[in-house]
C-alpha positions in Angstrom: 0.0 0.0 0.0 2.8 2.5 0.9 4.6 1.8 -2.3 1.4 2.5 -4.3 0.9 5.8 -2.6 4.6 6.8 -3.1 4.3 5.9 -6.8 1.2 7.9 -7.2 2.8 10.9 -5.5 5.8 10.6 -7.8 3.6 10.5 -10.9 1.8 13.7 -9.8 5.0 15.7 -9.1 5.9 18.1 -11.8 8.6 16.9 -14.2 10.5 19.9 -15.3 11.8 20.3 -18.9 15.2 21.1 -17.4 17.7 19.5 -15.0 16.2 19.6 -11.5 17.6 22.0 -8.9 19.7 20.5 -6.1 18.2 22.3 -3.1 14.8 23.9 -3.9 11.6 22.0 -4.8 10.4 22.1 -8.4 7.1 23.9 -8.9 5.0 24.3 -12.1 5.9 28.0 -12.0 9.7 27.5 -11.9 11.8 28.7 -14.8 15.4 27.7 -15.6 18.1 29.4 -17.7 21.9 29.1 -18.0 24.9 31.0 -19.2 27.8 33.0 -17.9 27.4 35.6 -15.2 27.5 39.0 -17.0 27.4 41.1 -13.8 26.7 41.0 -10.1 25.2 43.9 -8.2 27.7 45.3 -5.7 25.2 44.6 -2.9 24.4 41.2 -4.3 20.8 42.3 -4.9 20.9 41.5 -8.6 22.6 39.1 -11.0 22.6 39.3 -14.8 23.4 36.2 -16.9 23.8 36.0 -20.6 21.4 33.4 -22.1 20.8 32.4 -25.7 17.8 34.7 -25.7 19.7 37.6 -24.3 20.4 39.2 -20.9 18.4 37.9 -17.9 18.3 40.1 -14.8 17.5 38.3 -11.6 16.6 39.6 -8.1 18.6 37.9 -5.4 16.8 37.4 -2.1 18.4 36.4 1.2 17.4 32.7 1.0 19.0 31.9 -2.4 20.8 28.5 -2.4 24.1 28.1 -4.3 25.4 24.7 -5.4 29.0 24.2 -6.5 30.8 21.6 -8.6 32.2 18.3 -7.4 35.6 20.0 -7.1 34.1 22.9 -5.0 30.8 21.6 -3.6 30.1 24.3 -1.0 29.5 27.7 -2.5 28.0 31.0 -1.4 26.8 34.1 -3.3 30.0 35.9 -2.4 32.0 33.2 -4.2 30.3 33.7 -7.5 32.3 35.5 -10.2 31.6 37.3 -13.5 32.2 34.9 -16.4 31.4 31.8 -14.4 28.9 29.5 -16.1 25.7 28.9 -14.0 22.3 27.4 -14.2 19.7 29.6 -12.5 16.3 28.6 -11.1 13.8 31.4 -10.6 10.1 32.4 -10.2 8.5 35.2 -12.1 6.5 37.4 -9.8 7.1 41.1 -10.3 10.4 40.2 -11.9 12.7 37.2 -12.0 13.2 36.1 -8.4 16.3 33.9 -8.0 15.8 30.7 -6.0 18.9 28.7 -6.7 22.2 29.0 -8.6 24.1 25.9 -9.7 27.7 26.4 -10.9 28.2 24.4 -14.1 31.5 22.5 -14.2 33.7 23.5 -17.1 33.8 20.8 -19.8 
């Protein structure tokens, strides 16, 4: 019985059309983009990444999670650098509100 319930819950969970984030839960409203960091606000209130569709400006809140690479697994917002390749997960609500940043390992 427990197995059937767990299977039903797994089938109802949203399956994103992008790699799942490492820390935050996936929601139907979640968006994902990736590219190099073009700029970081001096107070870490904003981040701009360069995507295939153009520049994406993200608002950074105090609860943003940052995932590193296997070589550097623990990261913080302060450790992010312009030019670094990242995948960002965000919600659109009065702007793009950043939820998680995953540093993408260099090929």
